[in-house]
N, C-alpha and C positions, 0 to 999 in steps of 0.2 A: 481515415486510411484504412484500406482493406488488404487482406493477405494477397501477396503476389501470386501465390499458387492456387488457392481455392476460393478466394473472394470474401473469406470470413472477416467481418468488420472488427472482430476482437484480436487486434494485433498485440504481440507481446515484445517483438524485437525487430529492429532494422539491422540486417547483417552488414558488418563493416566492409567486407571484400566485394560482395555481389550488389549491395544496395537493396536487396529484397526485404519487403516487409512480410513477417510471418506470424501466423496464429500459433497457438500452443501445440496442436497436433502436427502441423507441418513443420514446426521447429524441432520438435522431438524426432520426427522422421528424418529431418535434415542432418542432425547430429549423428544419429545412428548409421545413416547411409555414408557420411563422410568418413566416419571411423572404419567401417567395413571396406569402403573404397581404398583407404589407405593400407589396410591390412592386405587386401589383394594385390594392389599396385606394387608394394614392396615385398611381396611374397613372404609375408611373416609366418604363415602357418602352412604346415603339410598335414595331409590327412593321417590321422592316428596320433597326432601330437598329444602329449599331456602337458597342459600349460599351467604353470604355477603363477597365480596372481599375487602381487605384493600388495595385500590388502590391509590398508591402514585404517579404513573406516571413513576416510575423507572423501570429498566429492570426486576426485580424480580416480582413485582406485575403485570406488563403487561403480563408476561409469564404465571403466575398463571391464570389470566383472560382468556388468549388464550387457555389454557389446559381445564379449566373447561367449557368453551363455547362449547367444543366438547361434553361433557355430556348434556349440555343444548339443543344442537341441536338434541340429541336423546331423548329429552323430559324426561330425567331421573331426572333433577333438574331444578330449576329456579335460576336466578342470580340477585344480586343487588350489589352496590358498595358504599363505603364510602371513601372519600379523607379527610385526616386531614391536616390542615394548622397549623403547629406549631409555625409560626411567626418567620421565619428566613429570614431576609432582604437579597435580592439579590440572594436567593437560591430557596425558595419554590414555587413561582408563576408559574415558567415554568413547574414544575411538575403537579400543579393544572390544568393548561391549557391543558396538554397532557391528563391527566386523563378524563377531560370532553369530549375530542374528542374521546377517546376510548368507553367511555360509550354511546355516541350518535352513534358511528359506529355499535355497537352492539345492540342499542336500549334497554338498561337496566336502571332500576331505579338507580339514582345516587344522593348522597348528599355530600356536603362539610361542614365540621365542623371545626372551629378554636379553638385553645387554648384560644385566647382572648375572643371570644364569650361564650365559655363554662366555663372558669375558671378565666377570667378577667386578664389574664397575658400571655405574649408570652414567648417563649423559649429564645429569645434574652434578654427579661428583667430578666428572671430568671438567666441566666449566667452572666449578668452584675451587679448582686446583691451579689457577693461573696457567692455563695451557698455552702452548707455543703457537697454536693454530686456532682457526675459527671453529665453531660448533659444526658447521656443514661439512668440513673436511673430516673430522673424526667420525661423525655420524654416517657419512657416505661410505667410508671405508668398512666400518663395522656392519652396516646394513648390507653391503654387497657380499661380505664374507658369509653372513648368515644366510642370504638368499641362495648363494652358490651351493652352500653345504645342504641346505633344505632340498633343493632341487634334485640333488644326487640321492639323498635319502628317501625322497617321495617318488623317485623315478620320472621326474619331469624332464621334457626335452626342450622347453622353452620357459622363459621367465618373462611375464608381461608387467611392466611398470607403467604408472600413470603420468609420465611427463607430457604436459600439454604444450601448446605453441609458445606460451610465455617462458616456460622452463627451458625449451629448446633455444630460444633466442637468447635468453640470459646466459646459458651455457657457452653459446657461440661468442658472445661479447666478453664475458669473463675470461675465457681462455685466450682470446686474441689480445685483450688489454693487458693481461699477465705475461704474454709472450709464451704460453704454454701450448706449443704447437703439437706436442705429443698427445695431450688430452683432446685438443681440437680435432685431431685425426680420428679420434675414437667415437665422435658424436655421429648421430644418424638414426634412421628408423630401426635398424637391425643391427645390433652389436655382435660381432662374431670374434672367435679366436681360433688360432691355428692349433691350440691344445684342446683336446677333448674334455679336459679337466674343468674347463669353464662352460657353463650353460649359456646358449644363445639367448639374448635379451631383445625383447620387442617393445615398441612404443606405439600403440594404436591410436593414441590421442594427440600426436605431435603436431598435427595440423589444425588443431581445434583451440580457439583462445580460451583462456582460464575463465573469463566471465561467462562465456556461452556454456561451459560445463557446469557452472554454478546455477545457471538459469535452467538447464536440462534437468539436474536433479530435483530442483523445486517444481518444475512443471510436471515431472513424472512422479513426484511425491515419494521419492526415495529417501530413506533415513540416512543421513550423513552427519559427520562431525565437521562442523564448520570453522571451529576455532583454529587459528593459525598457530604455528609453533612459536613459543615465546622467545626463542633464540633467533628467529629468522631475520628480524630487523637489525640484529647486531652484526650480521655477516655481510660479506662483500656482495653476495648475491642479492641481498635486500637493497643495497645501494644501487646495483645495476638495475635491478627491477624498477626502482623508483625513477631512474634516469630514462628508461625505456617507456614507462607509462607517461611521463612528462612530454616525451617527443610525440607519443601517440595522440595526444590531445589536438595537436595541429596537423599530424600526419597519421591518420587512422589505419592506413594499411602497412605501416613500416614494420611490423612484426612478420607479416606475410612476406614482404619483399626481402627482409633480412634472411628469413629461412630459405626462401627460393634461391637467393644469391649464393648462400652457403652450399646448398645441394648441388648447384651447378659446379662448384669447384671442389667438392668434397673428395671425390676420387682422385683428382689431380694432386691435391694437397696430401692425401694418404700415400700416394705412390711416391711423391717427392721426398716426403719426410719419414717413410716407413723405417722401423727399426728391426733389426734382426736380433732376436733374443730366444734363448732356450727356456721353456717353462719347466721347472722341476718341482720339488716340494720344499716348503718351509721346514727348516731344521727343527723348529720348536713345535709347530702345531700340525704339520703334515699337509696343510692346505697348499694348493698351487701357488707358485711364486717364481718370479724371474730372478730373484736374489736369494741370499741365504735365509733371510727372514721376509715374510710377507709384510705388507704395510700395517696390517692389524696388530701383529706382534711387535713391530717397531714402535707403533703408538703405545701398546701395552707396557712396553719397556720404559717408556716416558713416564708412566704413572706407577712404576715399580710393581707391576702386576705379572 
């Protein structure tokens, strides 16, 4: 079998959606072009933006950094990065070290913020205390709070995260199955808010499957932390991920069709179920909140912090 684009006999992948066979160079080019096309199609960037990359050191965040650096080289945007240390023993430190090296390689501003320093508790401590919710719920809320605060402190106008196609489809199904229409309306390529207290979030990789991102970093010889979060398989997201992957064995394009279907109804659902609320400030920490206490502080009360 030869590469569908250049005829190179050294094919490394058959693309699920297009059926193309690609060699290493053509595959790398296809991933970068796809991400850049998504950025432009969804109007994720404006000239002069300072984009904060949520840089974990994993394959997704390193790929986002690589893609956005192409815009930086054209002097369209500036880049900075934040790495969050959730406090997971035997797992997180390798990713932190890799993130540091990538930031140094590109010469960009980089900060490391830990749950312990910011909230006085680690994710390990949370999960060892018989919590009322799953790990992803606590981790997601605390991570978003850190990123939003860091974006303001560093003067960032956008926050770029590494959600890939699998992540987006999991989010769609999770929220639908749980009947969480409010969260369902918040999904999409570019998350905005009526309040200037929240920084706009963008997802350049949302149309690229997870396994293709993994192959991309290997093909491009990018240093990444491949280990998965030890709490992931204990979560509802992990169960939904397994369900989707099982379906994909006989229906290889189902992730694409699920995302496309959601995107077609996204604005209608958002308009039909939109909620009017006033964003003020959390009485405890001063961060933006629609209630007296933000979700992070509500969770911290649960743990007596």
